[in-house]
Every structure is written in C-alpha cells, then in structure tokens.
C-alpha positions in Angstrom: 39.7 21.5 -12.2 37.4 20.3 -14.4 36.3 21.5 -17.5 32.8 22.7 -16.8 34.5 24.6 -13.2 36.9 26.6 -15.8 34.4 27.3 -18.3 32.8 29.3 -15.5 35.5 30.7 -13.6 37.2 32.3 -16.7 33.6 33.6 -17.6 32.8 35.3 -14.6 36.3 36.6 -13.5 37.0 37.6 -17.1 34.3 39.7 -16.5 35.2 41.0 -13.4 38.8 42.1 -15.1 37.6 43.9 -17.8 35.6 45.9 -15.8 38.0 46.6 -13.3 40.5 47.5 -16.1 38.0 50.2 -16.9 38.1 51.8 -14.0 41.5 51.4 -13.1 42.1 53.2 -16.9 40.1 55.8 -16.1 41.7 56.6 -13.2 45.1 56.5 -15.0 44.2 58.9 -17.6 43.4 61.4 -14.8 47.1 60.5 -13.1 49.0 60.6 -16.1 51.2 63.2 -17.7 49.3 65.7 -18.8 48.0 65.9 -15.9 50.9 65.9 -13.5 51.6 68.4 -10.8 55.2 70.7 -12.6 58.1 70.8 -10.0 58.3 73.1 -6.9 55.0 74.2 -4.7 52.7 73.3 -7.2 53.1 69.9 -7.3 53.0 69.5 -4.1 49.7 69.8 -4.6 49.0 73.4 -3.6 46.4 74.7 -5.8 46.5 71.4 -7.9 42.1 71.1 -8.3 41.9 67.8 -9.7 43.6 66.4 -7.0 42.0 67.5 -4.1 38.6 66.6 -5.7 39.2 63.4 -7.0 36.2 61.6 -6.6 39.3 58.5 -5.6 41.6 58.9 -2.8 45.0 59.8 -4.2 48.3 60.8 -2.2 52.1 61.9 -2.8 55.1 59.8 -1.3 58.6 60.2 -0.9 60.2 57.1 -3.2 62.8 57.1 -0.6 61.7 57.3 3.1 57.5 56.4 2.1 56.4 59.0 3.4 53.2 61.1 2.4 53.8 64.4 1.3 50.3 65.5 0.6 47.2 64.2 0.4 43.6 64.5 -1.4 40.2 65.3 0.3 38.8 61.4 -0.4 41.6 59.9 0.9 41.3 61.6 4.3 37.6 61.2 4.2 38.1 57.3 3.2 41.3 56.8 5.9 39.5 58.7 8.8 42.5 60.4 9.4 42.8 64.7 9.4 45.2 66.3 6.9 47.9 66.5 9.7 47.4 62.7 10.7 48.0 61.6 7.5 51.1 63.5 6.7 53.2 62.1 9.3 52.4 58.8 8.0 54.4 56.9 5.6 52.8 53.9 3.2 54.1 51.1 5.4 52.3 52.8 8.5 48.9 52.1 6.1 49.8 48.9 4.0 50.0 45.4 4.4 48.9 42.1 3.0 46.8 39.2 3.8 47.8 35.4 3.4 46.5 35.7 -0.1 48.7 38.0 -0.5 46.0 40.9 -1.7 47.4 44.7 -1.2 45.4 45.9 2.3 45.1 49.3 3.5 44.8 50.1 7.0 41.9 52.7 8.2 42.0 54.6 11.4 39.7 52.8 13.3 41.6 49.5 12.8 39.6 48.1 9.4 41.1 47.6 6.5 40.2 48.2 2.9 41.6 46.0 -0.1 42.6 48.4 -2.4 44.5 48.0 -6.2 47.1 51.2 -6.3 48.8 52.9 -9.4 51.8 54.6 -8.9 53.7 56.9 -11.5 57.2 58.3 -10.5 58.4 61.9 -11.0 60.8 64.6 -9.8 60.8 67.4 -8.2 63.3 69.2 -7.3 66.0 66.6 -7.7 63.9 65.0 -5.2 61.8 61.4 -6.6 58.1 61.2 -5.8 55.0 58.5 -5.9 51.7 60.0 -7.2 49.7 57.1 -5.9 46.0 56.7 -7.0 44.4 54.4 -4.6 41.0 52.3 -5.5 39.0 50.4 -3.2 38.5 46.8 -4.2 36.8 44.8 -1.4 34.1 44.0 -3.0 35.4 42.6 -6.0 38.0 40.9 -4.0 35.0 39.9 -2.2 33.0 38.8 -5.3 35.8 37.0 -6.6 36.3 34.7 -3.0 32.8 33.8 -3.1 33.1 33.0 -6.5 36.4 31.0 -6.2 34.0 29.0 -3.2 31.0 28.4 -5.1 33.2 27.4 -8.0 35.0 25.2 -4.9 31.8 23.7 -3.8 30.5 23.1 -7.2 33.1 21.0 -8.4 33.2 19.0 -5.6 29.3 18.1 -6.2 30.1 18.1 -10.4 32.8 15.3 -9.4 31.6 13.5 -6.5 27.3 13.7 -7.2 26.2 10.2 -7.4 23.8 11.5 -10.4 25.2 11.4 -13.5 25.6 15.7 -15.0 26.1 16.8 -18.2 26.5 21.0 -18.8 26.0 21.4 -22.2 26.7 24.9 -24.8 24.0 27.0 -26.1 25.0 24.6 -29.4 23.9 21.7 -27.3 27.1 20.6 -27.6 28.8 18.6 -24.8 31.6 21.2 -22.1 31.8 17.9 -20.1 30.4 15.3 -17.8 31.3 13.9 -14.6 33.0 10.7 -13.6 29.1 9.5 -12.6 27.7 10.3 -15.7 30.8 8.1 -17.1 30.3 5.1 -14.9 26.5 5.5 -16.2 26.3 5.9 -20.1 30.1 4.0 -20.2 32.1 6.6 -21.9 35.0 8.9 -20.9 34.5 12.8 -20.7 36.9 13.4 -23.8 34.9 10.9 -26.1 31.4 13.5 -25.5 32.9 16.9 -25.1 32.0 19.2 -28.7 29.8 16.2 -28.9 25.8 16.5 -29.4 24.4 13.6 -26.4 21.0 12.9 -28.8 23.7 10.9 -31.3 25.7 9.0 -28.6 22.8 8.1 -25.7 19.4 8.5 -27.3 17.9 5.4 -28.2 17.0 4.9 -31.9 13.4 6.8 -32.7 14.2 9.1 -29.9 16.5 11.4 -31.0 13.8 14.6 -31.3 12.8 13.7 -27.6 15.9 14.8 -26.7 16.4 17.6 -28.6 13.1 19.1 -27.2 14.2 18.7 -23.5 17.0 20.2 -24.1 14.7 22.9 -25.9 12.4 23.2 -23.5 15.3 24.0 -20.9 17.0 26.7 -23.3 13.1 28.3 -22.8 14.0 29.0 -19.1 11.7 25.6 -18.0 13.0 23.4 -15.2 12.5 20.1 -16.8 11.7 16.7 -15.0 11.0 13.7 -17.2 11.5 10.0 -17.0 12.3 8.3 -19.8 14.8 5.8 -21.7 18.5 6.4 -22.8 21.1 4.0 -24.1 24.2 2.8 -22.9 27.9 1.7 -25.2 27.1 -1.6 -25.6 23.7 -0.8 -26.2 21.7 -1.7 -22.8 18.6 0.3 -22.8 18.1 2.5 -19.3 15.5 3.8 -18.0 16.7 7.7 -16.8 15.2 10.4 -14.8 16.5 13.4 -16.4 16.3 16.9 -14.5 17.2 19.5 -16.5 17.5 23.3 -15.9 19.0 26.2 -17.7 22.4 28.2 -16.7 21.9 31.8 -16.6 25.2 34.3 -15.4 24.4 37.5 -15.6 21.2 37.5 -17.1 22.9 35.5 -20.0 21.8 32.1 -20.7 24.8 30.1 -21.1 23.7 26.6 -21.5 22.2 23.9 -19.7 21.9 21.3 -16.9 20.9 17.9 -17.2 21.2 15.4 -14.2 20.8 12.2 -14.9 19.5 9.1 -12.5 19.2 5.3 -13.7 16.0 4.5 -12.6 15.8 1.0 -13.9 16.0 -0.8 -10.8 13.1 1.4 -9.5 11.2 1.3 -12.3 11.4 -2.3 -12.2 10.0 -2.4 -8.1 7.4 -0.5 -8.7 6.0 -2.6 -11.8 6.6 -5.4 -9.6 4.5 -4.1 -6.6 1.4 -2.6 -8.8 1.7 -6.3 -10.2 1.3 -7.4 -7.0 -1.1 -5.1 -6.0 -3.4 -6.1 -8.5 -2.3 -9.7 -8.6 -2.7 -13.2 -6.9 0.8 -14.1 -5.3 -0.6 -18.0 -5.5 -1.6 -18.5 -9.3 0.0 -14.8 -10.9 -3.9 -14.4 -12.2 -5.7 -11.1 -11.6 -7.0 -10.5 -7.9 -10.5 -9.3 -7.2 -10.2 -5.8 -7.1 -7.9 -5.2 -9.9 -11.1 -7.9 -11.3 -13.6 -5.5 -10.0 -12.6 -2.7 -11.6 -11.7 -4.7 -15.0 -15.6 -5.7 -15.0 -16.6 -2.4 -13.8 -15.4 -0.9 -17.1 -16.8 -3.8 -19.3 -20.6 -3.3 -17.5 -19.7 0.5 -18.6 -18.8 -0.6 -22.0 -21.7 -3.4 -22.5 -24.4 -0.4 -24.4 -21.4 0.2 -26.9 -19.8 -3.4 -27.9 -21.5 -4.3 -31.0 -20.8 -8.4 -29.6 -21.2 -7.8 -26.3 -18.9 -9.2 -23.6 -19.4 -12.6 -21.0 -18.4 -13.7 -17.7 -17.9 -16.7 -16.4 -17.9 -17.8 -12.8 -16.2 -20.9 -12.2 -16.2 -22.6 -8.7 -14.3 -25.6 -8.4 -16.3 -29.4 -7.6 -14.5 -31.8 -5.1 -11.2 -29.6 -4.5 -12.1 -29.2 -0.2 -11.0 -33.3 -0.7 -7.4 -32.5 -1.8 -7.1 -29.8 0.9 -8.1 -32.5 3.6 -6.4 -35.4 2.2 -3.6 -33.9 1.6 -3.1 -30.7 2.8 -3.2 -27.0 1.7 0.3 -27.4 -0.2 -1.6 -30.0 -2.6 -4.1 -27.9 -2.9 -2.3 -24.6 -4.2 -0.3 -27.1 -6.3 -3.7 -27.6 -7.7 -5.0 -23.8 -8.1 -2.3 -23.3 -9.8 -2.9 -26.0 -12.4 -6.2 -25.3 -12.7 -5.3 -20.8 -13.6 -3.1 -22.2 -16.1 -5.6 -24.9 -17.8 -7.7 -21.4 -17.7 -5.5 -19.0 -19.0 -4.5 -21.9 -22.0 -8.8 -21.7 -23.4 -9.1 -17.8 -23.6 -7.2 -15.0 -25.3 -4.7 -12.4 -24.5 -6.9 -9.1 -24.3 -9.8 -11.6 -21.5 -9.3 -11.4 -18.0 -8.5 -14.5 -16.3 -8.6 -13.9 -12.2 -8.8 -15.7 -8.7 -11.6 -14.3 -6.6 -10.0 -16.4 -4.0 -10.5 -19.9 -2.3 -11.5 -22.3 -5.3 -13.1 -19.7 -7.4 -11.7 -18.1 -10.9 -13.3 -15.5 -12.8 -13.2 -15.0 -16.5 -13.6 -11.8 -18.6 -14.4 -12.4 -22.1 -13.7 -9.2 -24.3 -16.0 -8.5 -27.3 -17.4 -11.9 -27.2 -20.7 -13.2 -28.6 -22.8 -15.3 -26.8 -22.2 -19.0 -28.3 -19.0 -18.5 -28.3 -18.2 -18.0 -24.7 -21.0 -20.9 -24.0 -18.9 -22.6 -25.7 -15.0 -21.7 -23.8 -17.5 -22.3 -20.8 -18.1 -26.0 -21.9 -14.7 -26.8 -23.2 -13.2 -25.6 -19.6 -15.7 -27.7 -18.0 -14.4 -30.8 -19.9 -11.0 -30.0 -19.2 -10.9 -29.4 -15.6 -13.2 -32.8 -15.6 -10.5 -34.6 -17.4 -7.5 -33.0 -15.5 -5.9 -36.0 -13.2 -4.1 -34.4 -10.2 -2.0 -36.3 -8.7 -0.1 -35.7 -5.3 2.1 -38.5 -3.7 0.3 -41.7 -4.3 -2.6 -40.0 -4.5 -4.7 -39.5 -7.4 -7.7 -37.0 -7.9 -10.5 -36.0 -10.1 -12.4 -31.8 -9.7 -14.7 -30.3 -11.6 -15.9 -27.1 -12.0 -19.8 -25.5 -11.7 -19.7 -22.1 -14.2 -22.4 -19.4 -13.5 -22.5 -17.8 -17.0 -23.5 -14.2 -17.8 -23.9 -12.2 -20.6 -22.7 -8.4 -20.3 -25.6 -6.2 -21.7 -27.3 -3.7 -21.1 -29.3 -5.0 -18.4 -26.2 -5.7 -16.2 -26.4 -1.9 -14.3 -23.3 -2.5 -12.3 -20.6 -4.8 -10.7 -22.8 -6.0 -7.8 -25.6 -7.1 -10.1 -23.2 -8.3 -12.2 -21.6 -10.9 -9.4 -25.0 -11.3 -8.0 -26.2 -13.2 -11.6 -22.9 -14.8 -11.5 -23.0 -16.4 -8.0 -27.0 -16.9 -9.0 -25.4 -18.8 -12.5 -23.1 -20.7 -10.5 -25.5 -22.2 -7.6 -27.8 -22.9 -10.6 -25.4 -25.4 -11.9 -24.3 -26.8 -8.0 -27.9 -27.3 -7.6 -28.6 -29.3 -10.8 -25.7 -31.6 -10.5 -22.6 -29.4 -10.9 -20.0 -30.2 -13.7 -22.0 -27.9 -15.5 -22.6 -24.2 -17.4 -25.6 -22.5 -16.2 -26.4 -19.2 -18.5 -28.2 -16.6 -16.2 -31.4 -15.9 -17.1 -33.3 -13.0 -14.8 -36.4 -15.4 -15.8 -36.1 -18.1 -14.6 -38.0 -20.1 -11.7 -34.6 -21.4 -10.2 -32.8 -18.6 -10.6 -35.2 -16.7 -9.0 -34.7 -18.6 -6.0 -31.4 -18.6 -6.1 -31.1 -14.9 -6.6 -33.6 -14.8 -2.6 -31.2 -17.1 -1.3 -28.4 -14.7 -2.5 -30.3 -11.6 -1.2 -30.2 -13.2 2.0 -26.0 -13.2 1.9 -26.7 -8.9 1.7 -28.7 -9.0 3.9 -27.0 -11.0 7.1 -23.7 -9.0 6.3 -25.6 -6.1 6.8 -26.5 -7.6 10.3 -23.4 -8.8 11.3 -22.0 -4.8 10.6 -24.5 -3.2 12.1 -25.1 -5.3 15.5 -28.5 -6.6 13.6 -28.5 -9.3 16.3 -30.4 -9.8 19.1 -30.6 -13.2 21.8 -33.0 -15.0 22.9 -33.1 -17.8 25.5 -35.8 -21.1 26.3 -35.3 -23.1 29.3 -34.2 -26.4 30.1 -37.3 -28.3 32.1 -35.5 -31.1 35.0 -37.4 -33.5 34.7 -36.1 -35.4 37.4 -36.3 -33.5 40.3 -35.3 -35.0 42.9 -31.8 -36.0 41.3 -30.6 -32.1 41.8 -30.2 -31.4 38.0 -28.3 -27.8 37.6 -30.6 -24.9 35.7 -29.7 -24.9 31.8 -30.9 -23.3 29.0 -30.3 -22.5 25.5 -29.1 -20.0 23.5 -31.1 -18.7 20.9 -30.4 -15.9 17.6 -32.6 -13.8 15.9 -31.9 -11.4 13.8 -33.7 -8.1 13.1 -34.8 -6.6 9.6 -34.9 -3.1 8.3 -38.6 -2.2 9.8 -36.6 -3.7 13.4 -38.7 -6.9 13.2 -37.6 -10.6 14.2 -36.5 -12.4 11.7 -36.8 -16.2 12.8 -33.8 -18.5 12.1 -35.2 -20.8 9.9 -35.1 -18.2 7.6 -31.5 -16.7 7.4 -29.7 -19.8 8.7 -30.3 -21.9 5.8 -28.6 -18.8 3.7 -26.1 -18.5 6.0 -24.4 -22.2 6.0 -24.5 -22.1 2.1 -22.4 -19.5 2.1 -20.8 -19.9 4.7 -21.4 -16.9 7.0 -22.3 -19.1 10.2 -18.9 -18.8 11.3 -19.0 -15.0 11.3 -22.7 -15.3 13.4 -21.3 -17.9 15.7 -18.6 -16.0 16.5 -21.3 -13.0 17.4 -23.0 -15.1 19.5 -20.2 -16.0 21.1 -18.8 -12.7 21.9 -22.3 -11.2 23.4 -23.3 -14.3 25.2 -20.0 -13.7 27.0 -20.5 -9.7 26.9 -23.6 -10.5 29.0 -22.7 -13.4 31.3 -19.9 -11.1 32.4 -22.7 -8.1 32.8 -25.1 -10.8 34.8 -21.9 -11.4 37.2 -21.4 -8.6 38.3 -25.3 -8.0 38.9 -25.0 -11.8 41.2 -27.9 -12.8 38.6 -27.9 -16.2 38.1 -24.0 -17.3 38.1 -24.9 -21.0 38.5 -27.1 -21.4 34.8 -25.8 -23.4 32.5 -25.9 -21.2 29.6 -25.6 -23.8 25.6 -24.4 -22.2 23.0 -25.0 -23.5 19.4 -22.2 -24.3 17.0 -22.5 -24.9 13.4 -20.2 -27.4 11.4 -18.6 -24.2 9.6 -17.0 -22.7 12.2 -15.9 -26.3 13.9 -13.6 -26.2 10.4 -13.4 -22.9 10.6 -9.1 -22.6 11.4 -8.8 -19.9 14.9 -11.9 -20.7 15.7 -11.0 -22.6 19.3 -8.2 -19.7 19.6 -11.2 -17.2 19.4 -13.2 -19.0 21.9 -10.5 -19.2 24.7 -9.6 -14.9 23.6 -13.4 -15.0 24.6 -13.1 -16.5 27.9 -9.7 -14.5 28.8 -11.3 -11.1 27.3 -14.3 -11.3 29.5 -13.0 -13.5 32.9 -16.1 -15.8 32.3 -16.0 -19.3 34.0 -16.1 -22.2 32.0 -18.2 -24.5 33.9 -21.0 -22.1 33.0 -20.6 -22.6 29.1 -22.1 -25.7 27.2 -21.2 -26.2 23.4 -23.9 -27.6 21.2 -23.3 -29.3 18.0 -25.4 -31.2 15.9 -24.8 -34.2 15.5 -24.6 -34.5 11.7 -21.8 -31.8 11.8 -19.6 -34.4 14.6 -19.9 -36.9 11.7 -19.4 -35.0 8.9 -15.8 -33.3 10.3 -14.9 -36.2 13.2 -11.4 -34.4 13.3 -12.2 -31.1 13.6 -15.2 -32.2 15.9 -12.8 -34.1 18.5 -10.6 -31.3 18.6 -13.3 -28.5 19.4 -14.5 -30.9 22.4 -10.9 -32.1 23.6 -10.5 -28.3 23.5 -13.5 -27.4 25.4 -12.9 -30.0 27.8 -9.7 -28.9 28.5 -11.2 -25.6 29.6 -13.8 -27.2 31.9 -17.1 -26.8 29.3 -19.0 -28.8 28.8 -20.6 -30.2 25.4 -23.6 -31.1 23.5 -24.6 -33.5 20.9 -27.7 -31.7 19.6 -30.2 -33.2 17.2 -28.8 -36.7 18.0 -30.2 -40.0 16.8 -31.1 -38.9 12.7 -28.9 -42.1 12.1 -28.6 -44.9 14.1 -25.1 -45.5 12.6 -24.1 -42.7 15.0 -23.8 -45.1 18.2 -20.9 -45.6 16.5 -19.1 -42.3 17.5 -20.8 -41.6 20.7 -17.6 -43.5 22.4 -15.1 -41.0 20.9 -17.5 -37.9 20.7 -17.3 -38.2 24.7 -20.7 -35.5 25.3 -21.6 -35.0 28.7 -25.0 -34.6 27.0 -27.3 -36.0 24.4 -30.0 -34.0 22.7 -33.0 -36.7 21.4 -33.8 -35.3 17.4 -37.3 -33.1 18.1 -38.5 -36.1 15.1 -38.8 -38.7 18.1 -40.3 -36.5 20.5 -43.2 -34.4 19.2 -45.3 -37.6 18.2 -43.9 -40.1 20.8 -47.0 -39.8 22.7 -48.8 -41.7 20.0 -46.1 -43.8 17.7 -44.8 -46.1 19.4 -41.9 -46.7 17.0 -41.0 -42.8 18.2 -41.5 -44.0 21.7 -38.9 -46.7 21.2 -36.4 -44.5 19.5 -36.2 -41.8 22.1 -36.2 -44.4 24.6 -33.1 -46.6 23.3 -31.1 -43.1 22.8 -31.9 -42.9 26.6 -30.9 -46.2 27.8 -27.6 -45.5 25.8 -27.1 -42.4 27.6 -27.9 -43.3 31.1 -25.4 -46.6 30.5 -22.6 -44.3 29.2 -23.2 -41.5 32.0 -25.0 -38.8 29.9 -27.3 -36.4 30.4 -30.2 -36.2 28.0 -32.5 -34.0 26.8 -35.7 -34.3 24.8 -36.5 -31.2 21.9 -39.9 -30.5 20.3 -42.3 -31.7 24.3 -45.4 -29.8 23.2 -48.0 -30.8 25.7 -47.9 -32.7 28.9 -48.4 -36.0 27.2 -45.7 -35.9 25.9 -43.5 -34.7 28.7 -45.4 -37.6 31.4 -43.8 -40.5 29.1 -40.7 -38.9 29.5 -40.6 -38.9 33.0 -41.7 -42.5 32.5 -38.5 -43.0 30.8 -36.4 -41.3 33.0 -34.7 -38.8 30.9 -33.3 -35.7 32.7 -34.3 -32.8 30.9 -37.4 -31.0 28.2 -36.9 -28.7 26.4 -40.1 -27.4 24.0 -42.4 -24.6 24.0 -45.0 -26.6 26.5 -42.5 -26.4 29.3 -41.0 -23.1 28.3 -41.3 -20.1 25.1 -38.2 -18.6 24.1 -38.0 -15.0 25.2 -35.7 -12.3 25.1 -32.5 -12.8 27.0 -30.8 -9.9 28.8 
C-alpha cells in the first residue's frame, strides 16, 4: 500500500478504534467485579437491576454447555426472542462469523448483526458461568468496509492516474507522489517525501507563486492554474495544476495537487492562434489580424505624439510571373517580397499580406517624413529585386499608397478607402511610385469616386439590386430564315430604385475585379428566367446573347459554374450565345480559346463583340472560331456619311461571309444606316433605330 493510503487509513481507522474502545470501556465498567452478581439465585440475574436495566444486550451462559442461563431486556428487544425462547438457546445457535472473520449474531427474523462481545467468567456454586456484554458494531463494520473500499479505489486512482499527483501535508511537505508524478518530473517518491515542492520543481523566481497555490488550497479554495514547472534536467514545461484541500471529519489535513503536462497543448494552441492571424503562404499577418491592429491604431491616433502611417502596397507585373511560370513561381515571389518588406521595418511594426499580391505595413509612432522614406526605399528595393525561375528572369514593381493615420481617419473603413485611393492614383500616374493620400487632391477625389462604386456594386450584388433588359437583333436578310436573336443587358438600381446605366458602374467593376461576380449574377438570372419562360412556352426558339467580361474568362472555375447552371436549370445550350469582346479575347487568347471550346462542346454559339477596333485581329479570327461577328459601332454610326467607315464595315462583313460567320452591325440609329447595311449584305442590325432596350421579364 502506498504511503498516502497508509496515512489516510491510519488516520481514519485510528479514530474509529479509539471511539470503539471508549464505548467498550464503559461497558466493561458495567460488567466489572464491582457490579457482578454474587453466587446463588441473585447471581442468576434475579433482582439484579443493573443487569436487567442495562441499555446494551447482556446474558449469562454456561461455560461448558454454552447454554444461555439468563438474558436482559435489551437483548430480548434487539434479538426478537421471548425470554423463554432465549433461555432455550445456546451461544452456538446465535453466534457465527463471515468470510472476513467478523463476529456475527443471528436475530430471530434471520437477519444478522456485527457484534463485539466482552466476556467475564466467574464461578457460581462450582459452576463456571460466562457473563457476556454484546455491542452492535454493524455500523462501524460497514463504515470500515466503506473506508477500505474507498482506500482501495483511491490507491488505484492514485497509482494509475495518468496525471501526476502530489499529496502535501499541512506543513507544505510532500507525503507522497504517484508514479505519473515521478515520470513527469523525473524524481523518485523517496527523494521527495518530507521536502517542499517549491524547492524542487518551481523554476527560478516562481517559488512564491508555488507557495500561493498551496496557501489558496489551504484556505479551502479550489485552485486551477496554468503555469511553468521545472523537471530534474532543468527543462521548463507548461503544466496545469488542480489543487484542492483534503478535509476529513471537519479537519483539514493537507492538499492534493494534480499536475498535467500541457506543453504540447500550449504549443498546438499557439500554433492555431498563429495560423488564425497569419497568412499561410508568407507567414505575415493576415487580413483579419491586420484589420484588428489597424483599428487599434486608428483609435490611438489622436493620442500619439508622432502619429502612425499605413503603406498599402500593390505589386506591378506580378501577373506576368504567374501566367508565364505558374502559381508555384508566383508563390515563391510573394514569399520573397514578404521577407523584403519585413527587413525594412521595425519589429514593432506590422507587415501583412491582404490577399493576392497586395500587402500592407502599419508603422506605429512613425512621423510622415520617416514613413515616406521607408515607402520610397521599399519601391526601389522591389524594383531592384531580380526574380529568377528556371531560365527566366523577372522584374516586378510596387505601387504604394501612403496614408497618415491621424484624427481625420475616423475608422478602419475610411483608412482602407484612403489607402486604395492613394494606391490606385500611384498606378494611374505610371506605377512604381509612392502616393501620399490627400483628401483635397482632385485626382484623389476622382479615385475616391471610383472606389465608392465598388461599395455600391457590392451592395447591389448582396441585395439583388440588378435588373435585366434586352435588345433585339433585327434580321436584315429576311429571306434567309435567320433565327430570332436578342442580347441581354444589365442595369443597376440605386437606393432610390432608379436605374443606373452600365457605363456608370461597369468601368469601376472592370477595374476592381467585380465583373466575374456580375457575370455570374447575370448567367444565373438569365437561366432562371429562361426556365420559367420555357415552362410557360414563351419564345422557346429565340437565341439569347449574354456578355462575358475578360476577367471572367480568366477566372478559375467560371466554365464549371456555367456548366452547373445549364444542369441546374435544364437549359438548351443551343439557345445561348456568349458574347466576348475582341480585346478580351486577344488579351488572354489561351483562356478565351478554352472558354470557346468548352461552350462549343456544350452546343452554345459564340459572338465576338466590338470586332474591328484593331485590324490585326483578323489574324486571330480563324483561331477563335466565332459564330457571330458584331461589327464595332464606331464604324457603323457614321457609315452613311463616311466612306472609310463604310469600307471598314464592308471588309469585316466580307471576311465573315467568306468564313461562314453571321455578322451583326451595332449602333444602327436610323433607316439610312439600315439601308446601307442591307446593301452590304450584313445579317443583323442592332441599335436604337431598330429596337430600344426594354425590361426582360
């Protein structure tokens, strides 16, 4: 048995035995010689009032035959026999023992009680009699049994617990420790008993803290702390300590201290916390943590004597690396830039990757001139950075928007709007430069207006604030059975439910990368409407034109999204014509071809929009495999009075006819233009002169 178990068992059983001895001592007094009955009739108990009136069971039995000669009233009451029945019994009829050797007495009803018997022999007329005093110790035996079970359970728990357990007495000294404690701190129990733990496992400078844990427990308080402790070899580990007082019979005898090694848990928690606040690729602060820190700086700006600054950094020509060498190379470059940025600031500053090729630096307590010097140095160092991948070498640049964080910046949103404005102004002015944000600068105001559109477009996307219009394509060659055809146009609603024309929000959407979201919205709602019209059997044979932006063509997953919409709404692909501008197709030829081949594979048709803005595009026409050519409206609107424009339109139409491609003339405003197009043999006319756009429902 372990020392701590011995301690408890000895303490508790000792108290029980002392109490039992006191009780038996009182009974012994009652049955001592000075109260014993004299020989003869009186000795048999007749007239012996103390015997009959005693509160505990007593009897007299023959020492040789063990037959009971006399019994008192307490015995009759407890054992349940009448006097006549009792005097017909012998001690062996009543007495037995259990498997543990405990003495038992049978009662008349068959139940048994644990007893302690005090016997005294004396002689009466030559006959040896035994005077027996019986004490019912059933409750004590049961208590001892429970105590033994508790001690056994505790010993098993103590010895087999995976957590280290130390038992300290009231003097703060170790009574015992379990095997897990020995393994945890690399000390044997014999080395610890009788010593104070603060002198052994408390790291330097933490002895007082160790004593405080004990003192809190001794004040009958449950204590749970996470702290540091030291192993035998000097290694510092993180532990959780659960301490609580040990109280027996209202007496506090010591303290349990349960130690759990949480070093690995702490490491994992810190790693998770780091991952939650840092960018996985560059290990810089991520956007969420950047926002938290920036918000704190904005709140502190008014009280900072030096002021703070934000550098918003956007890489120039990064896309070239990604497109030429792949994303693995791009990731390597981003890591290089991240290291370069950290080398240019203090450890108290924050360098963050906001996403893609956008970075930000928070300069705390940094005057404006110093912040500008740091920004200029970064621009030069990024420009001088030679990035090599396999046999290729690249140079990228950085455009930086610098914002002084002062009382004029009221919140995080205002800070980022100012940073975006300054950064895009730097790009507009030629890139590779630093632009300080000034709220009264005309160029800044223009950029601010563009950024305001970003918020408005996002709000419209989130709240379904776009509407669809349509404009018909008029078949000029009525004798050739051309299919009915119309183009879907998108409009936005402002907060007053007024229509916002596309030329107001599309440029901002294209500039700030929002066109893929708008294109997805249009595709989804067009397909939903077509499904409803199909179910109502309305115009099921008309070809519907949907414009696709260049940024959507370059977006990963856009083709899959379109395929999913076809499946979800069961739309006949032969009814859909996707319109791609000539410039978008040529600027990213590979992605344009991928999209065209994928849509042709489904059964859709393709139109090249605004065709002819650059005559060199004829070289790509065979590759793009268009089904329709939409002649740029710049050649159409004045062709009735301008022979050069007319000749250009005629050339495009002629090439289309030779290649078997249907042609569409845009910006057809009057009958004179329509007559000229009919003479040229153009297939379709589109414009206000043939059909003004109207809501599509």
